[in-house]
C-alpha positions as CSV (number, residue, x, y, z in Angstrom):
1,X,39.5,-21.2,-7.0
2,X,36.4,-22.4,-5.1
3,X,34.8,-20.9,-2.0
4,X,33.8,-22.8,1.1
5,X,30.2,-23.1,-0.1
6,X,31.0,-24.0,-3.7
7,X,29.9,-27.6,-3.4
8,X,26.6,-27.0,-1.7
9,X,23.3,-27.9,-3.4
10,X,19.6,-27.5,-2.7
11,X,19.3,-31.0,-1.2
12,X,21.8,-30.2,1.5
13,X,20.9,-29.3,5.0
14,X,21.3,-25.6,5.7
15,X,24.7,-24.5,6.9
16,X,25.3,-22.6,10.1
17,X,25.8,-19.5,8.0
18,X,22.5,-19.9,6.2
19,X,20.7,-20.5,9.6
20,X,22.4,-17.2,10.8
21,X,21.1,-15.4,7.7
22,X,17.6,-16.9,8.2
23,X,17.5,-15.4,11.7
24,X,18.9,-12.1,10.5
25,X,16.4,-11.8,7.7
26,X,13.4,-12.6,10.0
27,X,14.6,-10.1,12.6
28,X,14.7,-7.5,9.9
29,X,18.5,-7.3,10.2
30,X,18.7,-7.1,6.4
31,X,22.1,-5.5,6.0
32,X,23.7,-8.1,8.3
33,X,21.8,-10.8,6.4
34,X,23.2,-9.5,3.1
35,X,26.7,-9.7,4.6
36,X,26.2,-13.3,5.8
37,X,24.7,-14.3,2.4
38,X,27.5,-12.6,0.5
39,X,30.0,-14.9,2.2
40,X,27.9,-17.9,1.1
41,X,27.4,-16.6,-2.4
42,X,31.1,-16.0,-3.2
43,X,32.4,-19.2,-4.7
44,X,29.0,-20.9,-5.0
45,X,27.9,-22.3,-8.4
46,X,24.8,-23.2,-10.3
47,X,21.5,-23.5,-8.4
48,X,23.1,-22.6,-5.0
49,X,24.5,-19.4,-6.5
50,X,21.1,-18.4,-7.7
51,X,19.7,-19.3,-4.3
52,X,22.1,-17.2,-2.3
53,X,22.0,-14.3,-4.8
54,X,18.2,-14.2,-4.8
55,X,18.0,-14.3,-1.0
56,X,20.8,-11.6,-0.8
57,X,19.0,-9.3,-3.2
58,X,15.6,-9.6,-1.4
59,X,17.4,-8.7,1.9
60,X,19.0,-5.7,0.3
61,X,15.7,-4.7,-1.3
62,X,14.1,-4.7,2.2
63,X,17.0,-2.7,3.6
64,X,16.5,-0.1,0.8
65,X,12.7,0.0,1.5
66,X,13.3,0.7,5.2
67,X,15.8,3.5,4.2
68,X,13.3,5.1,1.8
69,X,15.0,4.0,-1.4
70,X,11.9,3.2,-3.5
71,X,13.7,2.4,-6.8
72,X,16.3,0.2,-5.1
73,X,13.6,-1.7,-3.3
74,X,11.4,-2.3,-6.4
75,X,14.4,-3.2,-8.5
76,X,16.0,-5.7,-6.1
77,X,12.7,-7.3,-5.1
78,X,12.2,-8.0,-8.8
79,X,15.7,-9.3,-9.4
80,X,15.9,-11.3,-6.2
81,X,12.6,-13.1,-7.1
82,X,13.8,-13.7,-10.6
83,X,17.0,-15.4,-9.3
84,X,14.9,-17.5,-6.9
85,X,12.6,-18.6,-9.8
86,X,15.6,-20.6,-11.1
87,X,15.8,-22.6,-7.9
88,X,14.0,-25.6,-6.6
89,X,10.8,-24.8,-4.6
90,X,12.6,-25.8,-1.5
91,X,16.4,-25.3,-1.2
92,X,18.5,-26.2,1.8
93,X,15.1,-26.5,3.7
94,X,14.2,-22.9,2.8
95,X,10.7,-22.4,1.2
96,X,11.9,-20.7,-1.9
97,X,8.6,-20.7,-3.8
98,X,6.8,-19.1,-0.8
99,X,9.5,-16.4,-0.6
100,X,9.1,-15.6,-4.3
101,X,5.4,-15.2,-3.9
102,X,5.9,-13.0,-0.8
103,X,8.5,-10.9,-2.6
104,X,6.2,-10.4,-5.6
105,X,3.3,-9.5,-3.3
106,X,5.5,-7.0,-1.5
107,X,6.8,-5.4,-4.7
108,X,3.2,-5.1,-6.1
109,X,2.1,-3.4,-2.9
110,X,5.0,-1.0,-3.0
111,X,4.4,-0.2,-6.6
112,X,0.7,0.6,-5.8
113,X,1.8,2.8,-2.9
114,X,4.4,4.6,-4.9
115,X,7.5,6.4,-3.5
116,X,5.6,9.0,-1.5
117,X,3.6,6.4,0.5
118,X,6.1,3.4,0.6
119,X,6.4,3.7,4.4
120,X,2.7,2.8,4.6
121,X,3.4,-0.8,3.5
122,X,1.4,-3.2,5.5
123,X,3.9,-5.0,7.8
124,X,2.2,-8.3,7.1
125,X,3.5,-8.0,3.5
126,X,7.1,-7.9,4.5
127,X,8.6,-11.2,3.3
128,X,9.9,-13.7,5.8
129,X,12.1,-16.7,5.2
130,X,10.4,-20.0,6.2
131,X,11.8,-23.5,6.8
132,X,10.1,-26.4,5.1
133,X,9.0,-29.0,7.6
134,X,9.4,-26.7,10.5
135,X,6.2,-28.0,12.0
136,X,8.0,-31.3,12.7
137,X,10.1,-29.5,15.3
138,X,7.4,-27.6,17.2
139,X,6.5,-28.7,20.7
140,X,3.1,-30.0,21.4
């Protein structure tokens, strides 16, 4: 039994669902992003499965961080980045390699802060999803 996203691969354009998850992630609606990505992840295979699972786990990690769950944040930032390391540097126009670097940087900063000071994380270190080639679509 194959899900609706089972045939997608990294060279495809992003689906409407992935674009919705992109917006949710960057608005810090990480729980909602997780729900959207879970629908894509179910039934996916291969590289696309690792892509969706990695994105999903980083979103959940950030949700845990915001809710004060230090262990969950560290664990899922690590696992999410590990899944994304199995994916092309750009997948469905998402800059995967940049997100991996950002997730690693966030995890290292959280580890340095420790559970007592995790709320002091520099907001500039919160990972964002980025589109490859987005500069082509800017006005000016």
